[in-house]
All heavy atoms as an XYZ file, in Angstrom:
818
protein
N      30.143    -26.194    -27.711
C      28.843    -26.437    -27.178
C      27.795    -25.488    -27.817
O      26.760    -25.857    -28.082
C      28.940    -26.215    -25.626
C      27.665    -26.572    -24.990
S      27.389    -28.331    -24.905
C      26.751    -28.567    -23.365
N      28.139    -24.224    -28.006
C      27.178    -23.276    -28.607
C      26.830    -23.727    -29.964
O      25.693    -23.401    -30.392
C      27.836    -21.867    -28.603
N      27.711    -24.326    -30.730
C      27.393    -24.735    -32.111
C      26.258    -25.803    -32.066
O      25.246    -25.771    -32.851
C      28.558    -25.268    -32.733
C      29.606    -24.114    -33.070
C      28.185    -26.047    -34.138
C      30.911    -24.615    -33.583
N      26.358    -26.730    -31.073
C      25.375    -27.834    -30.957
C      23.960    -27.235    -30.626
O      22.903    -27.635    -31.121
C      25.732    -28.873    -29.947
C      26.914    -29.691    -30.415
O      27.084    -29.836    -31.645
N      27.562    -30.358    -29.573
N      23.952    -26.215    -29.703
C      22.679    -25.647    -29.258
C      22.119    -24.897    -30.385
O      20.960    -25.033    -30.764
C      22.853    -24.672    -28.091
C      23.307    -25.485    -26.849
C      21.618    -23.828    -27.817
C      23.696    -24.716    -25.663
N      22.926    -24.133    -31.163
C      22.438    -23.412    -32.299
C      21.851    -24.336    -33.363
O      20.843    -24.116    -33.999
C      23.470    -22.579    -32.874
S      22.969    -21.542    -34.303
N      22.631    -25.498    -33.650
C      22.113    -26.414    -34.613
C      20.845    -27.141    -34.270
O      19.900    -27.238    -35.028
C      23.231    -27.482    -34.704
O      22.807    -28.471    -35.586
N      20.662    -27.444    -32.926
C      19.459    -28.031    -32.508
C      18.301    -27.033    -32.573
O      17.118    -27.386    -32.865
C      19.564    -28.517    -30.990
C      20.355    -29.692    -30.896
C      20.366    -30.329    -29.541
C      21.198    -31.529    -29.484
N      21.047    -32.400    -28.393
N      18.566    -25.755    -32.347
C      17.485    -24.697    -32.478
C      17.098    -24.594    -33.908
O      15.947    -24.390    -34.253
C      17.995    -23.331    -31.899
C      18.074    -23.377    -30.462
C      18.722    -22.051    -29.909
O      19.377    -21.313    -30.685
N      18.608    -21.793    -28.627
N      18.081    -24.630    -34.791
C      17.781    -24.572    -36.266
C      17.007    -25.726    -36.621
O      15.962    -25.635    -37.438
C      19.111    -24.484    -37.023
O      19.797    -23.426    -36.626
C      18.793    -24.385    -38.540
N      17.337    -26.980    -36.129
C      16.604    -28.230    -36.519
C      15.135    -28.141    -36.003
O      14.284    -28.411    -36.688
C      17.276    -29.449    -35.902
C      18.538    -29.733    -36.496
C      19.331    -30.815    -35.803
O      18.854    -31.366    -34.810
N      20.345    -31.305    -36.439
N      15.051    -27.596    -34.785
C      13.641    -27.542    -34.201
C      12.780    -26.520    -35.086
O      11.657    -26.755    -35.298
C      13.813    -27.026    -32.700
O      14.623    -27.973    -31.996
C      12.393    -26.894    -32.055
N      13.387    -25.375    -35.377
C      12.668    -24.378    -36.124
C      12.291    -24.971    -37.542
O      11.114    -24.730    -37.973
C      13.511    -23.119    -36.389
N      13.085    -25.724    -38.139
C      12.856    -26.357    -39.472
C      11.723    -27.319    -39.220
O      10.800    -27.414    -40.123
C      14.028    -27.049    -40.055
N      11.787    -28.158    -38.182
C      10.685    -29.152    -38.028
C       9.388    -28.519    -37.745
O       8.368    -28.911    -38.315
C      11.024    -30.059    -36.874
C       9.973    -31.113    -36.530
C       9.762    -32.034    -37.660
C      10.447    -31.864    -35.303
N       9.358    -27.419    -36.971
C       8.014    -26.748    -36.626
C       7.480    -26.140    -37.968
O       6.313    -26.218    -38.171
C       8.238    -25.631    -35.671
C       8.429    -26.064    -34.258
C       8.523    -25.034    -33.342
C       8.700    -25.571    -31.887
N       8.695    -24.423    -30.904
N       8.338    -25.693    -38.838
C       7.936    -25.169    -40.083
C       7.296    -26.264    -40.940
O       6.222    -26.002    -41.501
C       9.143    -24.548    -40.837
C       8.710    -23.780    -42.083
C       9.873    -23.146    -42.695
C       9.567    -22.393    -43.917
N      10.651    -21.714    -44.565
N       7.921    -27.391    -41.005
C       7.392    -28.483    -41.731
C       6.032    -29.031    -41.068
O       5.054    -29.221    -41.845
C       8.328    -29.686    -41.719
C       9.599    -29.415    -42.630
C       7.758    -30.980    -42.283
C      10.728    -30.286    -42.481
N       5.958    -29.132    -39.765
C       4.800    -29.564    -39.190
C       3.615    -28.585    -39.248
O       2.436    -29.014    -39.389
C       5.055    -29.931    -37.704
C       5.990    -31.174    -37.416
C       6.244    -31.317    -35.906
C       5.435    -32.410    -38.013
N       4.009    -27.334    -39.289
C       2.923    -26.329    -39.398
C       2.283    -26.462    -40.750
O       1.082    -26.168    -40.944
C       3.572    -24.921    -39.179
C       2.549    -23.779    -39.238
C       3.271    -22.507    -38.928
C       2.329    -21.353    -38.924
N       2.937    -20.075    -38.687
N       3.074    -26.831    -41.832
C       2.547    -26.936    -43.136
C       1.586    -28.197    -43.322
O       0.775    -28.260    -44.189
C       3.611    -27.139    -44.148
C       4.324    -25.875    -44.402
C       5.185    -26.081    -45.636
N       6.387    -25.428    -45.504
C       7.514    -25.719    -46.178
N       7.443    -26.678    -47.169
N       8.626    -25.126    -46.008
N       1.632    -29.102    -42.385
C       0.754    -30.338    -42.371
C      -0.586    -29.940    -41.999
O      -0.822    -29.708    -40.785
C       1.416    -31.469    -41.557
S       2.909    -32.111    -42.097
N      -1.485    -29.896    -42.870
C      -2.830    -29.371    -42.568
C      -3.508    -30.238    -41.472
O      -4.323    -29.699    -40.649
C      -3.736    -29.333    -43.772
O      -3.767    -30.608    -44.343
N      -3.359    -31.501    -41.437
C      -4.117    -32.355    -40.581
C      -3.698    -32.132    -39.079
O      -4.566    -32.249    -38.255
C      -3.844    -33.872    -40.817
O      -2.456    -34.167    -40.625
N      -2.460    -31.636    -38.797
C      -2.037    -31.345    -37.391
C      -2.860    -30.208    -36.870
O      -3.217    -30.153    -35.629
C      -0.559    -31.147    -37.354
C       0.282    -32.258    -37.643
C       1.740    -31.908    -37.622
C       0.055    -33.357    -36.665
N      -3.160    -29.260    -37.655
C      -4.020    -28.138    -37.133
C      -5.424    -28.303    -37.004
O      -6.141    -27.586    -36.284
N      -5.935    -29.520    -37.498
C      -7.344    -29.759    -37.497
C      -7.692    -30.678    -36.288
O      -8.897    -30.621    -35.839
C      -7.807    -30.424    -38.720
C      -7.687    -29.575    -39.948
C      -8.065    -30.402    -41.197
C      -7.859    -29.558    -42.459
N      -8.154    -30.322    -43.683
N      -6.788    -31.334    -35.705
C      -7.175    -32.183    -34.543
C      -7.263    -31.450    -33.238
O      -6.605    -30.493    -32.975
C      -6.019    -33.295    -34.419
C      -5.951    -34.230    -35.661
C      -4.868    -35.205    -35.475
C      -4.905    -36.080    -36.708
N      -3.839    -37.035    -36.751
N      -8.151    -31.979    -32.334
C      -8.346    -31.249    -31.090
C      -7.233    -31.477    -30.124
O      -6.946    -30.730    -29.175
C      -9.584    -31.821    -30.374
C     -10.893    -31.398    -31.171
O     -10.817    -30.436    -31.819
N     -11.872    -32.188    -31.134
N      -6.408    -32.545    -30.344
C      -5.297    -32.841    -29.394
C      -4.027    -32.124    -29.737
O      -2.991    -32.487    -29.331
C      -5.067    -34.355    -29.377
O      -4.682    -34.790    -30.627
N      -4.092    -31.024    -30.428
C      -2.934    -30.355    -30.925
C      -2.673    -29.146    -29.911
O      -3.598    -28.404    -29.678
C      -3.065    -29.820    -32.353
C      -2.015    -28.966    -32.807
C      -3.242    -30.973    -33.299
N      -1.365    -28.970    -29.613
C      -0.945    -27.843    -28.736
C      -0.752    -26.732    -29.831
O       0.178    -26.781    -30.604
C       0.252    -28.236    -28.061
C       0.897    -27.093    -27.292
O       0.329    -25.867    -27.416
O       1.840    -27.281    -26.615
N      -1.592    -25.620    -29.911
C      -1.549    -24.645    -30.879
C      -0.264    -23.818    -30.837
O       0.192    -23.339    -31.911
C      -2.738    -23.666    -30.790
C      -4.051    -24.382    -31.208
O      -3.964    -25.219    -32.014
O      -5.138    -23.881    -30.808
N       0.356    -23.723    -29.676
C       1.651    -22.919    -29.636
C       2.766    -23.641    -30.257
O       3.677    -23.073    -30.770
C       1.928    -22.682    -28.147
C       0.896    -21.791    -27.417
O       0.303    -20.956    -28.155
O       0.764    -21.979    -26.225
N       2.787    -24.978    -30.245
C       3.870    -25.703    -30.784
C       3.571    -26.518    -32.048
O       4.435    -27.188    -32.583
C       4.490    -26.623    -29.720
C       5.128    -25.874    -28.511
O       5.707    -24.884    -28.802
N       4.900    -26.347    -27.363
N       2.373    -26.530    -32.449
C       2.007    -27.307    -33.601
C       2.242    -28.820    -33.464
O       2.491    -29.471    -34.473
C       2.501    -26.798    -34.820
C       2.180    -25.326    -35.126
C       3.135    -24.425    -34.842
C       0.932    -24.860    -35.496
C       2.952    -23.026    -35.004
C       0.643    -23.540    -35.623
C       1.695    -22.614    -35.401
O       1.374    -21.310    -35.556
N       2.200    -29.343    -32.269
C       2.535    -30.716    -31.998
C       1.305    -31.479    -31.360
O       0.716    -30.854    -30.500
C       3.739    -30.877    -31.178
C       5.107    -30.433    -31.777
C       6.151    -30.498    -30.712
C       5.473    -31.221    -32.935
N       1.057    -32.703    -31.744
C      -0.007    -33.456    -31.076
C       0.407    -33.576    -29.562
O       1.577    -33.721    -29.154
C       0.030    -34.833    -31.715
C       0.641    -34.494    -33.069
C       1.570    -33.372    -32.870
N      -0.614    -33.604    -28.708
C      -0.371    -33.756    -27.286
C       0.381    -35.034    -26.875
O       0.947    -35.002    -25.831
C      -1.805    -33.606    -26.533
N       0.215    -36.066    -27.691
C       0.875    -37.319    -27.157
C       2.292    -37.489    -27.694
O       2.950    -38.498    -27.467
C       0.041    -38.515    -27.646
C      -0.024    -38.646    -29.160
O       0.167    -37.607    -29.851
O      -0.276    -39.760    -29.737
N       2.883    -36.409    -28.288
C       4.221    -36.487    -28.743
C       5.106    -35.813    -27.732
O       4.893    -34.574    -27.398
C       4.351    -35.779    -30.154
C       5.859    -35.800    -30.602
C       3.495    -36.537    -31.220
N       6.098    -36.425    -27.164
C       6.922    -35.879    -26.154
C       7.803    -34.724    -26.645
O       8.050    -34.745    -27.956
C       7.779    -36.953    -25.579
C       7.491    -38.276    -26.394
C       6.470    -37.868    -27.401
N       8.187    -33.818    -25.852
C       9.141    -32.740    -26.263
C      10.398    -33.377    -26.914
O      10.917    -34.315    -26.354
C       9.469    -31.854    -25.077
C      10.240    -30.703    -25.399
C      10.562    -29.931    -24.112
N      11.066    -28.588    -24.484
C      10.452    -27.493    -24.405
N       9.155    -27.542    -23.988
N      10.944    -26.410    -24.864
N      10.798    -32.786    -27.931
C      12.015    -33.208    -28.684
C      11.749    -34.389    -29.587
O      12.719    -34.978    -30.153
N      10.532    -34.573    -29.894
C      10.139    -35.785    -30.848
C       9.142    -35.233    -31.742
O       8.458    -34.252    -31.586
C       9.568    -36.874    -30.037
C      10.618    -37.614    -29.231
N      11.043    -37.067    -28.078
C      11.165    -38.749    -29.317
C      11.964    -37.962    -27.520
N      12.005    -38.954    -28.299
N       8.849    -35.998    -32.869
C       7.720    -35.651    -33.797
C       7.173    -36.981    -34.402
O       7.907    -37.989    -34.375
C       8.071    -34.736    -34.839
C       9.247    -35.163    -35.783
C       8.954    -35.575    -37.056
C      10.499    -35.151    -35.380
C       9.955    -36.007    -37.904
C      11.487    -35.550    -36.177
C      11.213    -35.996    -37.491
N       5.974    -36.887    -34.909
C       5.280    -38.090    -35.500
C       5.440    -38.154    -36.881
O       5.441    -37.093    -37.631
C       3.813    -38.101    -35.038
N       5.707    -39.339    -37.580
C       5.731    -39.482    -38.919
C       4.851    -40.739    -39.264
O       4.694    -41.573    -38.398
C       7.183    -39.648    -39.498
C       7.958    -38.384    -39.366
C       7.831    -40.887    -38.891
N       4.425    -40.877    -40.427
C       3.674    -42.035    -41.002
C       4.416    -42.623    -42.096
O       4.986    -41.988    -42.982
C       2.291    -41.511    -41.459
C       1.431    -40.867    -40.336
C       1.526    -39.517    -40.078
C       0.642    -41.715    -39.530
C       0.829    -38.964    -38.936
C      -0.062    -41.065    -38.462
C       0.033    -39.726    -38.222
O      -0.679    -39.166    -37.157
N       4.496    -43.947    -42.013
C       5.358    -44.715    -42.922
C       4.680    -45.943    -43.416
O       3.909    -46.573    -42.729
C       6.634    -45.079    -42.087
C       7.592    -45.955    -43.027
C       7.335    -43.945    -41.518
N       4.992    -46.299    -44.628
C       4.510    -47.590    -45.287
C       3.125    -47.570    -45.841
O       2.398    -46.517    -45.693
N       2.667    -48.670    -46.395
C       1.381    -48.796    -47.020
C       0.241    -48.541    -46.024
O      -0.711    -47.957    -46.417
C       1.233    -50.178    -47.693
C       1.531    -50.273    -49.081
C       1.225    -51.577    -49.628
O       0.075    -52.185    -49.335
O       2.103    -52.210    -50.296
N       0.435    -49.021    -44.775
C      -0.620    -48.874    -43.845
C      -0.479    -47.509    -43.074
O      -1.304    -47.245    -42.066
C      -0.598    -49.993    -42.867
C      -0.838    -51.269    -43.427
O      -1.705    -51.376    -44.379
N      -0.181    -52.406    -43.138
N       0.475    -46.712    -43.368
C       0.721    -45.455    -42.746
C       0.843    -45.601    -41.310
O       0.142    -44.934    -40.399
C      -0.381    -44.411    -43.101
C      -0.568    -44.123    -44.614
C       0.713    -43.433    -45.087
N       0.393    -42.953    -46.443
C       1.119    -43.344    -47.462
N       2.180    -44.220    -47.301
N       0.894    -42.849    -48.636
N       1.725    -46.471    -40.807
C       2.062    -46.710    -39.442
C       2.668    -45.446    -38.886
O       3.515    -44.937    -39.454
C       2.889    -47.872    -39.159
O       2.278    -49.080    -39.704
N       2.211    -45.180    -37.603
C       2.714    -43.860    -36.948
C       3.939    -44.231    -36.123
O       3.899    -45.178    -35.313
C       1.605    -43.308    -36.024
C       1.911    -42.052    -35.426
C       0.654    -41.465    -34.765
N       0.822    -40.139    -34.404
C       0.817    -39.790    -33.137
N       0.557    -40.590    -32.178
N       1.021    -38.422    -32.837
N       5.042    -43.475    -36.199
C       6.202    -43.532    -35.399
C       6.492    -42.141    -34.792
O       6.397    -41.137    -35.432
C       7.368    -43.942    -36.215
C       7.338    -45.396    -36.767
C       6.664    -45.731    -37.884
C       7.972    -46.411    -35.961
C       6.621    -47.064    -38.408
C       7.945    -47.723    -36.495
C       7.228    -47.986    -37.665
O       7.217    -49.290    -38.133
N       6.890    -42.251    -33.508
C       7.257    -41.091    -32.820
C       8.816    -41.121    -32.740
O       9.398    -42.110    -32.252
C       6.765    -40.950    -31.374
C       5.229    -41.136    -31.368
C       7.198    -39.744    -30.711
C       4.480    -40.074    -31.916
N       9.464    -40.171    -33.356
C      10.933    -40.237    -33.453
C      11.560    -38.910    -32.946
O      10.945    -37.898    -32.980
C      11.439    -40.443    -34.858
C      10.915    -39.401    -35.918
C      11.015    -41.808    -35.395
C      11.419    -39.522    -37.267
N      12.800    -38.935    -32.511
C      13.489    -37.839    -31.972
C      13.854    -36.733    -33.049
O      14.142    -37.132    -34.105
C      14.818    -38.322    -31.337
C      14.766    -39.762    -31.460
C      13.578    -40.200    -32.415
N      13.832    -35.490    -32.666
C      14.187    -34.481    -33.621
C      15.600    -34.630    -34.131
O      15.929    -34.179    -35.211
C      13.984    -33.041    -32.927
C      12.566    -32.835    -32.809
C      14.676    -31.954    -33.701
C      12.245    -31.550    -32.025
N      16.465    -35.250    -33.283
C      17.875    -35.430    -33.732
C      17.924    -36.215    -35.049
O      18.973    -36.119    -35.684
C      18.609    -36.261    -32.666
N      16.954    -36.906    -35.410
C      16.940    -37.664    -36.685
C      16.981    -36.666    -37.832
O      17.452    -36.993    -38.947
C      15.652    -38.394    -36.856
C      15.803    -39.793    -36.280
C      16.332    -40.093    -35.059
C      15.329    -40.960    -36.991
C      16.436    -41.308    -34.492
C      15.421    -42.155    -36.498
C      15.940    -42.409    -35.205
N      16.598    -35.415    -37.680
C      16.726    -34.343    -38.810
C      18.158    -34.206    -39.317
O      18.347    -33.777    -40.410
C      16.147    -33.149    -38.296
C      14.730    -33.067    -38.210
C      14.267    -31.675    -37.507
C      13.959    -33.333    -39.396
N      19.134    -34.492    -38.469
C      20.595    -34.368    -38.924
C      21.071    -35.467    -39.678
O      22.211    -35.404    -40.211
C      21.361    -34.036    -37.676
O      21.429    -35.185    -36.786
N      20.392    -36.559    -39.697
C      20.831    -37.700    -40.484
C      20.598    -37.601    -41.971
O      19.467    -37.279    -42.351
C      20.171    -39.082    -39.949
C      20.392    -39.450    -38.566
C      19.707    -40.695    -38.227
N      20.046    -41.063    -36.902
C      19.663    -42.358    -36.384
N      18.837    -43.071    -37.162
N      19.935    -42.607    -35.198
N      21.646    -37.808    -42.817
C      21.426    -37.587    -44.197
C      20.372    -38.445    -44.766
O      19.618    -38.006    -45.684
C      22.810    -38.051    -44.841
C      23.757    -37.900    -43.700
C      23.017    -38.125    -42.449
N      20.211    -39.674    -44.360
C      19.220    -40.635    -44.915
C      17.778    -40.102    -44.622
O      16.854    -40.211    -45.282
C      19.389    -42.066    -44.457
C      19.450    -42.352    -43.050
C      20.808    -42.165    -42.417
O      21.840    -41.995    -43.022
O      20.847    -42.228    -41.139
N      17.656    -39.448    -43.403
C      16.422    -38.980    -43.111
C      16.119    -37.636    -43.825
O      14.925    -37.349    -44.224
C      16.328    -38.739    -41.517
C      14.865    -38.440    -40.998
C      13.952    -39.406    -40.931
C      14.477    -37.067    -40.827
C      12.647    -39.172    -40.576
C      13.155    -36.817    -40.373
C      12.325    -37.843    -40.263
N      17.103    -36.772    -44.094
C      16.910    -35.568    -44.788
C      16.443    -35.959    -46.258
O      15.617    -35.305    -46.831
C      18.164    -34.794    -44.829
C      18.549    -34.205    -43.483
C      19.805    -33.535    -43.470
O      20.532    -33.377    -44.540
N      20.272    -32.992    -42.359
N      17.039    -37.139    -46.807
C      16.735    -37.568    -48.117
C      15.150    -37.958    -48.139
O      14.417    -37.578    -49.104
C      17.490    -38.664    -48.523
O      17.099    -39.183    -49.749
N      14.732    -38.586    -47.096
C      13.293    -39.045    -47.028
C      12.382    -37.767    -46.947
O      11.336    -37.762    -47.525
C      13.098    -39.874    -45.809
C      13.408    -41.344    -45.887
C      13.302    -42.019    -44.532
C      12.588    -42.007    -46.956
N      12.837    -36.766    -46.153
C      12.000    -35.586    -46.071
C      11.851    -34.867    -47.477
O      10.787    -34.383    -47.797
C      12.568    -34.625    -45.057
C      12.384    -34.974    -43.570
C      13.089    -33.928    -42.692
C      10.890    -34.919    -43.238
N      12.940    -34.854    -48.209
C      12.939    -34.212    -49.426
C      12.045    -35.011    -50.518
O      11.219    -34.425    -51.181
C      14.325    -34.184    -50.090
C      15.244    -33.073    -49.395
C      16.676    -33.182    -49.862
O      17.047    -34.061    -50.574
N      17.398    -32.152    -49.540
N      12.113    -36.337    -50.378
C      11.250    -37.166    -51.217
C       9.810    -37.045    -50.770
O       8.861    -37.028    -51.654
C      11.706    -38.653    -51.135
C      12.915    -38.940    -51.866
C      13.325    -40.434    -51.696
N      12.316    -41.360    -51.955
C      12.226    -42.602    -51.396
N      13.318    -42.945    -50.575
N      11.310    -43.388    -51.524
N       9.553    -36.891    -49.507
C       8.209    -36.620    -49.010
C       7.558    -35.370    -49.531
O       6.399    -35.317    -50.006
C       8.088    -36.623    -47.452
N       8.372    -34.327    -49.560
C       7.798    -33.031    -50.088
C       7.575    -33.195    -51.578
O       6.576    -32.665    -52.031
C       8.918    -31.936    -49.870
C       8.326    -30.617    -50.275
C       9.341    -29.467    -49.870
O      10.532    -29.668    -49.709
O       8.904    -28.350    -49.889
N       8.447    -33.870    -52.331
C       8.275    -34.017    -53.764
C       7.101    -34.834    -54.026
O       6.235    -34.496    -54.904
C       9.501    -34.578    -54.313
C      10.743    -33.614    -54.357
C      11.980    -34.379    -54.716
O      11.933    -35.541    -55.140
O      13.044    -33.765    -54.682
N       6.885    -35.926    -53.288
C       5.865    -36.896    -53.613
C       4.511    -36.499    -53.026
O       3.464    -36.587    -53.746
C       6.227    -38.326    -53.018
C       5.343    -39.391    -53.496
C       5.857    -40.816    -53.170
O       7.079    -41.013    -53.130
O       5.030    -41.677    -52.926
N       4.467    -36.051    -51.785
C       3.158    -35.802    -51.202
C       2.869    -34.310    -50.957
O       1.708    -33.890    -50.810
C       3.085    -36.473    -49.738
C       3.368    -37.925    -49.790
C       4.456    -38.496    -49.099
C       2.493    -38.787    -50.454
C       4.675    -39.836    -49.214
C       2.751    -40.165    -50.443
C       3.751    -40.704    -49.826
N       3.965    -33.472    -50.901
C       3.742    -32.092    -50.462
C       3.522    -32.164    -48.975
O       3.555    -33.151    -48.346
N       3.169    -30.978    -48.443
C       2.892    -30.896    -47.026
C       1.476    -30.469    -46.778
O       1.137    -30.088    -45.688
C       3.854    -30.006    -46.306
C       5.240    -30.557    -46.298
C       6.283    -29.874    -46.943
C       5.586    -31.648    -45.606
C       7.564    -30.347    -46.910
C       6.807    -32.266    -45.635
C       7.796    -31.573    -46.172
N       0.609    -30.494    -47.766
C      -0.723    -30.039    -47.599
C      -1.671    -31.267    -47.964
O      -2.292    -31.295    -48.964
C      -1.092    -28.906    -48.622
C      -2.369    -28.297    -48.318
O      -2.996    -28.478    -47.223
O      -3.030    -27.697    -49.220
N      -1.658    -32.188    -47.062
C      -2.567    -33.377    -47.160
C      -3.003    -33.809    -45.764
O      -2.546    -33.299    -44.786
C      -1.924    -34.508    -47.901
C      -0.674    -34.990    -47.252
N      -0.624    -36.044    -46.389
C       0.652    -34.641    -47.405
C       0.537    -36.375    -45.958
N       1.340    -35.411    -46.696
N      -3.999    -34.779    -45.694
C      -4.676    -35.002    -44.433
C      -3.897    -35.903    -43.518
O      -4.384    -36.208    -42.521
C      -6.060    -35.486    -44.721
C      -6.910    -34.377    -45.399
C      -8.379    -34.788    -45.501
O      -8.732    -35.737    -44.839
O      -9.122    -34.077    -46.259
N      -2.852    -36.541    -43.927
C      -2.318    -37.643    -43.161
C      -1.161    -37.105    -42.254
O      -0.528    -37.920    -41.480
C      -1.735    -38.762    -44.099
C      -1.417    -39.983    -43.444
S      -2.793    -40.726    -42.533
C      -1.967    -41.909    -41.516
N      -0.730    -35.968    -42.279
C       0.438    -35.535    -41.445
C       1.676    -35.708    -42.197
O       1.673    -35.894    -43.464
N       2.841    -35.783    -41.549
C       4.086    -35.960    -42.236
C       4.359    -37.402    -42.687
O       4.512    -38.238    -41.771
C       5.225    -35.511    -41.355
C       6.647    -35.548    -41.961
C       6.672    -34.635    -43.234
C       7.601    -34.982    -40.956
N       4.123    -37.691    -43.861
C       4.156    -39.068    -44.472
C       5.530    -39.207    -45.151
O       5.875    -38.463    -46.042
C       2.996    -39.360    -45.427
O       1.808    -38.998    -44.691
C       2.996    -40.771    -45.874
N       6.125    -40.306    -44.872
C       7.441    -40.609    -45.473
C       7.269    -41.689    -46.524
O       6.752    -42.707    -46.259
C       8.425    -40.987    -44.433
C       8.760    -39.952    -43.362
C       9.794    -40.494    -42.317
C       9.335    -38.664    -43.953
N       7.872    -41.476    -47.700
C       7.734    -42.404    -48.787
C       8.747    -43.481    -48.845
O       9.739    -43.518    -49.521
C       7.915    -41.563    -50.056
C       8.910    -40.516    -49.602
C       8.571    -40.278    -48.226
N       8.559    -44.542    -47.873
C       9.425    -45.660    -47.818
C       8.668    -46.846    -47.156
O       7.664    -46.604    -46.473
C      10.694    -45.339    -47.081
S      10.636    -45.174    -45.328
N       9.130    -47.961    -47.348
C       8.605    -49.179    -46.738
C       8.927    -49.166    -45.296
O       9.947    -48.695    -44.867
C       9.161    -50.397    -47.418
C       8.831    -50.616    -48.886
C       7.304    -50.724    -49.023
O       6.715    -51.399    -48.209
O       6.829    -50.248    -50.019
N       7.945    -49.744    -44.503
C       8.107    -49.711    -43.101
C       9.392    -50.424    -42.615
O      10.062    -50.103    -41.673
C       6.880    -50.368    -42.465
C       6.632    -49.963    -41.115
C       5.284    -50.346    -40.463
O       4.393    -50.658    -41.411
O       5.185    -50.456    -39.268
N       9.674    -51.558    -43.305
C      10.830    -52.391    -42.925
C      12.136    -51.516    -43.121
O      13.022    -51.579    -42.266
C      11.004    -53.655    -43.864
C      12.252    -54.413    -43.697
C       9.823    -54.514    -43.598
N      12.234    -50.811    -44.163
C      13.418    -49.877    -44.471
C      13.413    -48.842    -43.497
O      14.507    -48.502    -42.882
C      13.274    -49.237    -45.848
C      14.330    -48.258    -46.161
N      15.660    -48.547    -46.336
C      14.248    -46.895    -46.314
C      16.352    -47.497    -46.474
N      15.488    -46.466    -46.480
N      12.313    -48.185    -43.105
C      12.230    -47.180    -41.971
C      12.800    -47.725    -40.654
O      13.519    -46.972    -40.057
C      10.877    -46.555    -41.879
C      10.806    -45.492    -40.981
C      11.402    -44.229    -41.296
C      10.307    -45.588    -39.744
C      11.336    -43.175    -40.343
C      10.252    -44.612    -38.806
C      10.740    -43.351    -39.092
N      12.332    -48.832    -40.337
C      12.675    -49.393    -38.956
C      14.271    -49.703    -38.925
O      14.914    -49.475    -37.947
C      12.058    -50.791    -38.784
C      10.677    -50.599    -38.223
C      10.092    -51.891    -37.735
N       8.729    -52.043    -38.206
C       8.290    -53.040    -38.753
N       9.014    -54.164    -38.950
N       7.052    -53.025    -39.146
N      14.867    -49.975    -40.226
C      16.393    -50.175    -40.208
C      17.005    -48.834    -39.965
O      18.106    -48.789    -39.485
C      16.737    -50.803    -41.463
O      16.689    -49.899    -42.598
N      16.355    -47.688    -40.338
C      17.020    -46.385    -40.033
C      16.934    -45.996    -38.554
O      17.705    -45.186    -38.151
C      16.251    -45.353    -40.930
C      16.291    -45.424    -42.432
C      15.495    -44.333    -43.025
C      17.780    -45.310    -42.879
N      16.017    -46.641    -37.879
C      15.856    -46.254    -36.423
C      16.964    -46.784    -35.607
O      17.117    -46.441    -34.413
C      14.469    -46.816    -35.876
C      13.306    -46.167    -36.613
C      12.023    -46.820    -35.903
C      13.240    -44.681    -36.412
N      17.771    -47.845    -36.107
C      18.786    -48.418    -35.369
C      20.044    -47.590    -35.257
O      20.320    -46.781    -35.992
C      19.187    -49.750    -35.881
C      17.940    -50.704    -35.797
C      18.289    -52.053    -36.371
N      17.017    -52.852    -36.321
C      16.780    -53.667    -37.301
N      17.519    -53.936    -38.221
N      15.617    -54.318    -37.147
């Protein structure tokens, strides 16, 4: 049980670090400054933007442990970096992303 708690804490810390680097999150009024999360995102979740239209999805932090999602995060960092105005943007088609949600 302690391993799972430690793992979740590590995942949460990594996500906060990623979200903190997203410049647009710090500029919006609806951001909780202590957690660097938009006010409409429930605890244990985070927002990502996907596809040509940059559709917004709120997904659980548990997704960070999925290899396919980790791959998308690496591609996002390489392609977009984390210093742009759209928040955490994932480089994939919306249809493909929805298949990962299942």
